[in-house]
C-alpha positions in Angstrom: 21.6 -5.7 -24.3 20.9 -4.6 -20.7 18.3 -6.6 -18.9 15.6 -4.3 -17.6 13.4 -7.1 -16.2 13.0 -6.8 -12.4 15.1 -9.1 -10.2 13.5 -8.7 -6.8 16.3 -10.8 -5.1 13.8 -12.9 -3.2 15.4 -16.3 -3.8 15.2 -18.2 -0.5 12.7 -15.7 0.9 9.0 -16.1 1.5 6.4 -13.5 2.3 6.0 -13.0 6.1 2.4 -14.4 5.9 -0.3 -15.4 3.5 -1.9 -12.0 3.4 1.4 -10.4 2.3 2.0 -13.2 -0.3 -1.5 -12.7 -1.8 -1.0 -8.9 -1.9 2.4 -9.2 -3.5 1.0 -11.4 -6.2 -1.9 -9.1 -6.8 0.0 -5.8 -6.9 3.4 -7.0 -8.3 3.8 -10.6 -9.2 0.9 -11.0 -11.6 2.3 -8.3 -13.9 6.0 -8.7 -13.2 6.7 -9.8 -16.8 5.3 -6.5 -18.0 7.4 -4.4 -15.8 10.5 -2.6 -16.9 13.0 -1.4 -14.3 13.7 2.3 -14.7 15.9 2.6 -11.6 16.7 0.5 -8.6 18.7 0.5 -5.4 19.7 -2.2 -2.9 21.0 -1.5 0.6 24.4 -2.8 1.4 23.0 -5.1 4.1 20.6 -6.7 1.7 17.5 -5.8 3.8 16.0 -3.1 1.5 15.4 -2.9 -2.2 13.8 0.1 -4.0 12.4 0.0 -7.5 11.0 2.5 -10.0 9.3 0.5 -12.8 7.1 1.1 -15.8 4.2 -1.3 -15.9 3.2 -1.9 -19.6 0.1 -3.9 -18.5 -1.6 -0.8 -17.3 -2.1 0.3 -20.9 -4.5 -2.7 -21.4 -6.8 -1.6 -18.6 -8.6 1.6 -17.6 -7.5 4.5 -19.9 -5.3 7.1 -18.1 -4.3 5.0 -15.1 -0.8 5.7 -13.6 1.9 3.5 -15.2 4.8 4.0 -12.9 5.2 1.4 -10.0 7.2 2.3 -6.9 8.2 -0.8 -4.8 10.0 -1.0 -1.5 11.0 -4.5 -0.4 12.0 -5.1 3.2 13.7 -8.5 3.9 14.4 -10.2 7.3 17.6 -12.3 6.7 17.1 -14.0 10.1 13.7 -15.5 9.2 14.2 -15.4 5.4 10.9 -13.5 5.0 9.9 -10.2 3.3 7.4 -7.5 3.5 6.7 -4.8 0.8 5.0 -1.6 0.1 4.0 -0.4 -3.4 2.2 2.5 -5.1 1.2 3.3 -8.7 2.1 6.9 -9.5 1.8 9.0 -12.7 5.4 10.3 -12.9 8.8 8.8 -12.2 9.8 11.7 -10.0 6.7 11.1 -7.8 7.7 7.4 -7.5 11.2 8.5 -6.5 9.8 10.8 -3.9 7.7 8.0 -2.5 10.8 5.8 -2.2 12.9 8.6 -0.8 10.3 9.1 1.9 10.8 5.4 2.8 14.5 5.7 3.3 16.0 5.3 -0.2 18.9 7.8 -0.9 17.7 10.2 -3.6 21.0 10.0 -5.5 20.7 6.2 -5.7 17.2 6.1 -7.4 17.8 8.5 -10.2 17.0 7.3 -13.7 20.2 6.6 -15.7 20.9 8.4 -18.9 18.9 7.0 -21.8 16.2 5.5 -19.6 13.0 7.0 -20.9 12.7 10.5 -22.2 15.2 13.1 -21.2 14.3 16.4 -19.5 13.8 19.1 -22.1 15.1 22.0 -20.1 16.5 23.2 -16.8 13.0 24.1 -15.5 11.9 20.5 -15.9 15.0 19.2 -14.1 14.5 21.7 -11.2 10.8 20.8 -10.8 11.6 17.0 -10.8 14.3 17.5 -8.2 11.7 19.3 -5.9 9.2 16.5 -6.5 11.8 13.9 -5.5 12.8 15.6 -2.3 9.4 16.6 -0.9 7.1 13.6 -0.1 4.7 14.7 2.6 3.1 18.1 1.8 0.7 17.4 -1.0 -1.9 14.6 -1.6 -2.5 13.1 -5.0 -6.1 13.6 -6.0 -6.2 12.3 -9.6 -4.1 11.9 -12.7 -4.4 11.0 -16.4 -1.7 9.5 -18.6 -2.1 9.5 -22.3 0.4 7.3 -24.1 -0.8 8.1 -27.6 -0.3 11.4 -29.4 -0.2 13.9 -27.7 1.7 12.0 -25.1 1.2 13.8 -21.8 0.4 13.3 -18.2 -1.7 15.6 -16.0 -1.7 15.4 -12.2 -3.8 17.1 -9.6 -2.5 17.6 -6.1 -3.9 19.2 -2.9 -1.9 20.8 -0.1 -2.2 19.0 3.2 -1.7 22.3 4.9 -5.2 23.8 5.2 -3.6 27.3 5.4 -1.8 27.1 2.0 -2.6 30.1 -0.1 -2.7 28.1 -3.4 -3.6 24.6 -2.2 -4.4 23.0 -5.5 -1.5 22.2 -7.9 -1.5 20.8 -11.4 1.5 19.1 -12.9 1.6 18.8 -16.7 4.2 16.6 -18.4 4.4 16.8 -22.2 6.5 14.4 -24.3 8.1 15.3 -27.6 8.2 11.9 -29.3 10.5 13.2 -32.1 13.2 14.6 -29.8 12.3 12.0 -27.1 12.3 14.6 -24.4 9.7 15.7 -21.8 8.8 19.1 -20.4 7.2 19.3 -16.9 5.3 22.4 -15.8 3.4 23.3 -12.7 0.4 25.5 -12.0 -1.3 26.7 -8.8 -5.0 27.3 -8.0 -6.7 28.8 -5.1 -9.8 26.7 -5.3 -10.8 23.2 -6.3 -13.3 24.7 -8.8 -10.6 26.7 -10.6 -8.4 23.6 -10.9 -11.4 21.6 -12.3 -12.1 24.4 -14.8 -8.5 24.3 -16.1 -8.5 20.5 -16.2 -11.7 20.3 -18.2 -10.6 23.1 -20.6 -7.2 21.4 -21.2 -8.8 18.0 -22.1 -11.4 19.7 -24.2 -8.5 21.0 -26.3 -8.5 24.7 -25.3 -5.0 24.3 -23.7 -5.2 27.3 -21.3 -1.9 28.4 -19.7 -1.1 27.1 -16.2 -1.1 29.9 -13.6 2.3 30.4 -12.0 3.2 28.5 -8.8 5.8 29.5 -6.2 9.2 28.0 -7.0 9.6 27.2 -3.3 6.4 25.2 -3.1 6.7 21.7 -1.7 5.0 18.6 -3.1 4.1 15.0 -2.2 3.1 11.8 -3.8 0.9 10.1 -1.3 -2.9 9.7 -1.4 -4.7 11.3 1.6 -8.0 9.7 2.7 -10.9 12.0 2.7 -9.4 14.6 0.4 -11.1 16.2 -1.3 -14.6 16.4 0.2 -16.0 17.1 -3.3 -15.7 14.7 -6.3 -12.4 14.7 -8.2 -12.5 16.2 -11.7 -12.9 14.2 -14.9 -9.7 12.1 -15.4 -9.2 12.7 -19.1 -10.8 13.1 -22.6 -14.5 12.8 -22.9 -15.7 9.6 -24.6 
């Protein structure tokens, strides 16, 4: 069977300093045994490695937390040291976008066939491609991942461009556990309050439709300090 455990290719390497070593252990190493590699790419010169991983350990913590880890390792062969950057994100396409923005070729970090659920339709494939290629136009505000029925992930984004006509975006991924496929949709909102209203109604079980978003809209996967100025909406079902 294929081995999906991460091999970070760090034999003979040490973190560039103690701070980096402690952070790598805290963010990656301590849960490495619970991580499954979904996609990876290593540069020909051996200096860079990029990983998209599913972290099973997240399911034991706070309900709804993002489960997809994006990791960029940067090695210095001359000193045999490494640095890293990592981020937990709610969707594989967002993790891919994060890595592409850091220099990973998009075509090299695609999930292979059979890894996870398959896109259910062409609209899902097109939206995921847009998410992968645009990494600096929207900020991630909050998300909620439900890995029990119904299996779905909701994501709230805000445009970094203050002049955007519909600055708040919701991504909704729904998994068909029988067909083992996923459908990803997008909605656009003019105000934060409207986005919250949809979010709360959705998790209350009303399932309102998502208002249409422009197909040319760009997206991002990075958190932006100070956005929003108001509290983020509830993350998931009431308890």
